[in-house]
C-alpha positions as CSV (number, residue, x, y, z in Angstrom):
1,M,0.0,0.0,0.0
2,V,2.9,2.4,0.7
3,R,3.9,2.4,-3.0
4,Y,0.4,3.7,-3.9
5,R,0.1,6.3,-1.2
6,R,0.9,9.3,-3.4
7,M,-1.5,8.1,-6.1
8,I,-4.3,7.6,-3.5
9,L,-3.8,11.1,-2.1
10,S,-3.8,12.6,-5.6
11,V,-7.1,10.9,-6.4
12,G,-8.7,12.4,-3.3
13,F,-7.4,15.9,-4.1
14,R,-8.6,15.5,-7.7
15,H,-12.1,14.9,-6.3
16,G,-11.9,18.2,-4.4
17,L,-11.4,16.8,-1.0
18,G,-9.5,18.6,1.8
19,E,-6.5,17.4,3.7
20,S,-8.4,15.5,6.4
21,D,-10.8,14.0,3.9
22,V,-7.8,12.8,1.8
23,D,-6.4,11.1,4.8
24,E,-9.8,9.4,5.3
25,V,-9.6,8.2,1.7
26,L,-6.3,6.6,2.4
27,Q,-7.7,4.8,5.4
28,E,-10.8,3.8,3.6
29,V,-8.8,2.3,0.7
30,R,-6.7,0.3,3.2
31,V,-9.8,-1.0,4.9
32,R,-11.6,-1.9,1.7
33,I,-8.6,-3.7,0.3
34,W,-8.0,-5.6,3.5
35,N,-11.6,-6.6,3.8
36,I,-11.5,-8.1,0.3
37,H,-7.9,-9.4,0.1
38,R,-7.0,-10.7,3.6
39,V,-3.7,-12.2,2.6
40,A,-0.6,-9.8,2.5
41,E,0.8,-11.5,-0.7
42,T,-2.5,-10.9,-2.5
43,I,-2.5,-7.3,-1.5
44,Q,1.1,-6.8,-2.7
45,S,0.1,-8.2,-6.1
46,L,-2.7,-5.7,-6.7
47,G,-2.2,-3.5,-9.7
48,P,-2.3,0.3,-9.8
49,S,-5.6,0.4,-11.7
50,Y,-7.3,-1.6,-9.0
51,V,-6.0,0.7,-6.3
52,Y,-6.9,3.8,-8.3
53,Q,-10.5,2.6,-8.8
54,T,-10.8,1.8,-5.1
55,A,-9.5,5.3,-4.2
56,A,-11.9,6.9,-6.7
57,S,-14.8,5.0,-5.2
58,A,-13.8,5.9,-1.7
59,S,-13.5,9.6,-2.6
60,V,-16.9,9.6,-4.2
61,D,-18.4,7.8,-1.1
62,I,-16.9,10.4,1.2
63,L,-18.4,13.2,-0.9
64,R,-21.8,11.5,-0.8
65,R,-21.6,11.1,3.0
66,R,-20.7,14.7,3.3
67,R,-23.6,15.7,1.0
68,A,-26.0,13.5,2.9
69,A,-24.9,14.9,6.3
70,R,-25.7,18.5,5.3
71,T,-28.7,19.9,7.1
72,G,-31.9,20.7,5.2
73,V,-31.3,24.4,5.5
74,E,-27.9,24.0,3.9
75,A,-29.4,22.1,1.0
76,V,-32.1,24.7,0.5
77,A,-29.6,27.5,0.9
78,E,-27.6,26.0,-2.0
79,L,-30.7,26.0,-4.2
80,T,-31.6,29.6,-3.2
81,P,-28.3,31.6,-3.2
82,N,-30.0,34.9,-2.6
83,L,-30.9,33.7,0.9
84,A,-27.5,32.3,1.5
85,S,-25.6,35.6,1.6
86,G,-22.7,35.8,4.1
87,D,-23.9,39.0,5.7
88,R,-27.2,37.8,7.1
89,G,-28.4,38.5,10.6
90,P,-30.6,36.5,12.9
91,A,-33.8,37.6,11.2
92,A,-32.6,36.4,7.8
93,A,-31.4,33.1,9.3
94,L,-34.9,32.6,10.8
95,E,-36.5,33.5,7.5
96,E,-34.3,31.0,5.7
97,R,-35.2,28.3,8.3
98,E,-38.9,28.9,7.9
99,F,-38.6,28.9,4.2
100,A,-36.8,25.5,4.3
101,D,-39.4,24.1,6.7
102,R,-42.2,25.1,4.3
103,I,-40.4,23.4,1.4
104,F,-39.8,20.2,3.4
105,A,-43.4,20.2,4.6
106,A,-44.5,20.3,0.9
107,V,-42.1,17.5,0.1
108,D,-43.5,15.4,2.9
109,Q,-47.0,15.6,1.3
110,L,-45.8,13.9,-1.9
111,P,-46.7,10.2,-2.4
112,D,-44.1,7.9,-0.9
113,S,-42.5,6.8,-4.2
114,R,-42.0,10.4,-5.4
115,R,-41.0,11.7,-2.0
116,A,-37.9,9.5,-1.8
117,V,-36.8,10.4,-5.3
118,V,-37.4,14.2,-4.8
119,R,-35.6,14.2,-1.5
120,M,-32.6,12.5,-3.0
121,Y,-32.6,14.9,-6.0
122,L,-32.8,17.9,-3.7
123,A,-29.9,16.5,-1.7
124,G,-27.8,16.6,-4.9
125,Y,-28.0,13.1,-6.2
126,G,-28.3,12.5,-10.0
127,R,-30.9,10.2,-11.6
128,R,-28.4,7.4,-12.1
129,E,-27.3,7.5,-8.4
130,I,-30.9,7.6,-7.3
131,A,-31.8,4.6,-9.5
132,H,-28.8,2.7,-8.1
133,A,-29.7,3.5,-4.5
134,L,-33.3,2.6,-4.9
135,A,-32.6,-0.4,-7.1
136,C,-34.9,0.6,-9.9
137,A,-34.6,1.6,-13.5
138,E,-33.4,5.1,-14.4
139,T,-36.5,5.6,-16.6
140,K,-38.7,5.0,-13.5
141,V,-36.6,7.5,-11.5
142,R,-36.9,10.0,-14.3
143,N,-40.7,9.7,-14.4
144,L,-41.1,9.8,-10.6
145,L,-38.8,12.8,-10.4
146,H,-40.6,14.7,-13.1
147,R,-44.0,14.0,-11.6
148,G,-42.8,14.7,-8.1
149,L,-41.2,18.0,-9.0
150,V,-44.3,19.1,-10.9
151,E,-46.5,18.3,-7.9
152,L,-44.0,20.0,-5.5
153,R,-43.9,23.1,-7.7
154,E,-47.7,23.3,-7.7
155,R,-47.9,22.8,-3.9
156,L,-45.3,25.6,-3.4
157,V,-47.1,28.0,-5.7
158,R,-50.4,27.4,-3.9
159,E,-48.5,28.3,-0.6
160,G,-47.2,31.4,-2.2
161,I,-43.6,30.1,-2.7
162,G,-42.4,30.4,-6.3
163,P,-41.0,32.7,-9.0
164,L,-42.5,36.2,-8.9
165,E,-43.9,35.9,-12.4
166,V,-45.9,32.8,-11.3
167,L,-47.2,34.4,-8.2
168,E,-48.4,37.7,-9.8
């Protein structure tokens, strides 16, 4: 593993991870390889492409865990940059939280199948990732997402949340 250390670290940095996250990638790669190949001789015979793929997979998994760990307010703030300005006071933070609560309440009213897909989409997952996580076809995810977003948009407009041209 020592001979691939530099490559593993560079894979983590290429995925936009910070110093501590890159160290986590290194540990994750070690654990994954050890769990699959428990014999030291087998581990020593692994090629660079295998280790590279393992490092890339570990980096993506760390990014996904970080994305999933974000609070709902952070996810909504990303979608609404005008509310996420750096110079906001307590009133703006409260308004942002109330806004996020209203959006999540509307998402909670969606049918179960659409709700899961829309939540994952709003958390930043792509259709392919959602399909893989839910073990269903990407076309099904596309349809559920489309219908779920249309229904969510309609609910939000009824509650007075939406683009100004729609509300006027």
